[in-house]
C-alpha positions as CSV (number, residue, x, y, z in Angstrom):
1,M,122.0,82.8,-12.5
2,S,120.5,79.9,-14.8
3,V,119.5,82.5,-17.5
4,V,122.9,83.9,-17.7
5,L,124.4,80.3,-17.9
6,F,121.7,79.5,-20.8
7,V,122.6,82.5,-22.7
8,A,126.3,81.9,-22.3
9,G,125.7,78.3,-23.8
10,L,123.6,79.5,-26.5
11,A,126.6,82.1,-27.5
12,V,129.3,79.4,-27.2
13,T,127.4,76.9,-29.3
14,T,126.4,79.4,-31.9
15,Y,130.2,80.5,-32.0
16,L,131.5,76.8,-32.3
17,L,128.8,76.3,-35.2
18,R,130.1,79.2,-37.0
19,L,133.8,78.2,-36.3
20,A,133.0,74.6,-37.7
21,G,131.6,76.3,-40.8
22,V,134.5,78.4,-41.4
23,S,137.0,75.7,-40.6
24,A,135.4,73.3,-43.0
25,A,135.2,75.7,-45.8
26,A,138.9,76.6,-45.5
27,S,140.0,73.1,-45.3
28,G,138.1,72.4,-48.5
29,R,136.1,69.4,-47.0
30,V,132.9,71.1,-47.9
31,G,130.9,68.2,-49.1
32,G,128.2,68.4,-51.9
33,P,125.5,71.1,-52.5
34,G,123.3,70.0,-49.3
35,F,126.2,71.1,-46.7
36,G,125.7,74.9,-47.4
37,A,122.1,74.6,-47.0
38,A,122.7,72.5,-43.8
39,A,125.0,74.8,-42.5
40,A,122.7,77.9,-43.0
41,A,119.7,76.1,-41.2
42,L,121.6,75.2,-38.0
43,P,121.5,78.7,-36.6
44,V,117.8,79.4,-37.7
45,A,116.9,76.0,-36.2
46,L,118.7,77.1,-32.7
47,L,116.9,80.2,-32.8
48,A,113.6,78.8,-33.5
49,A,114.1,76.2,-30.5
50,V,114.8,79.1,-28.2
51,V,111.7,81.1,-29.5
52,I,109.3,78.3,-29.3
53,V,110.1,77.4,-25.6
54,Q,109.4,80.9,-24.6
55,A,106.4,81.5,-27.0
56,A,104.4,78.4,-25.9
57,P,105.1,77.4,-22.4
58,G,102.3,75.4,-21.8
59,G,102.9,73.2,-24.6
60,T,100.3,74.7,-26.9
61,P,101.1,77.5,-29.1
62,S,98.7,80.5,-29.6
63,V,97.1,81.1,-33.1
64,R,99.0,84.2,-33.5
65,L,102.2,81.9,-33.1
66,A,101.1,79.6,-35.7
67,V,100.2,82.3,-38.2
68,A,103.3,84.1,-37.7
69,A,105.3,81.0,-38.4
70,A,103.4,80.1,-41.5
71,V,103.7,83.6,-42.9
72,A,107.5,83.6,-42.0
73,G,107.7,80.1,-43.6
74,L,106.2,81.1,-46.7
75,C,108.1,84.6,-47.0
76,A,111.5,82.6,-46.3
77,R,111.2,81.0,-49.6
78,R,111.1,84.1,-51.6
79,T,112.9,86.5,-49.3
80,G,116.0,86.5,-46.8
81,F,115.7,85.4,-43.2
82,L,115.4,88.7,-41.4
83,P,112.5,90.0,-43.8
84,A,110.7,86.8,-43.3
85,V,110.9,87.0,-39.5
86,L,109.7,90.5,-39.9
87,L,106.7,89.9,-41.9
88,G,105.9,86.8,-39.8
89,T,105.8,89.2,-36.8
90,L,104.0,91.8,-38.5
91,A,101.2,89.0,-39.2
92,G,101.2,87.7,-36.0
93,A,100.4,91.0,-34.4
94,L,97.8,92.0,-36.8
95,L,95.8,89.3,-35.7
96,P,92.5,90.3,-33.7
């Protein structure tokens, strides 16, 4: 039951974050160039928080997770979010 509540909470949080961004853009209260970057980073941060809790339950991430995160972070500077995640996953999976 707690997993269902957790997923429902994440869905509501994501919906409210997206609604806040759309509402702010529609009302013209969008401030400076940093607002768009911050709004784009919020869903990514939420996803990262969920993944790290599941990937490192003991508190210490594995080497595969560290390599995958590093590759995804480097790729995210040149590609979009989804290709960066896929390349990071591939790099972590290819480690011996």
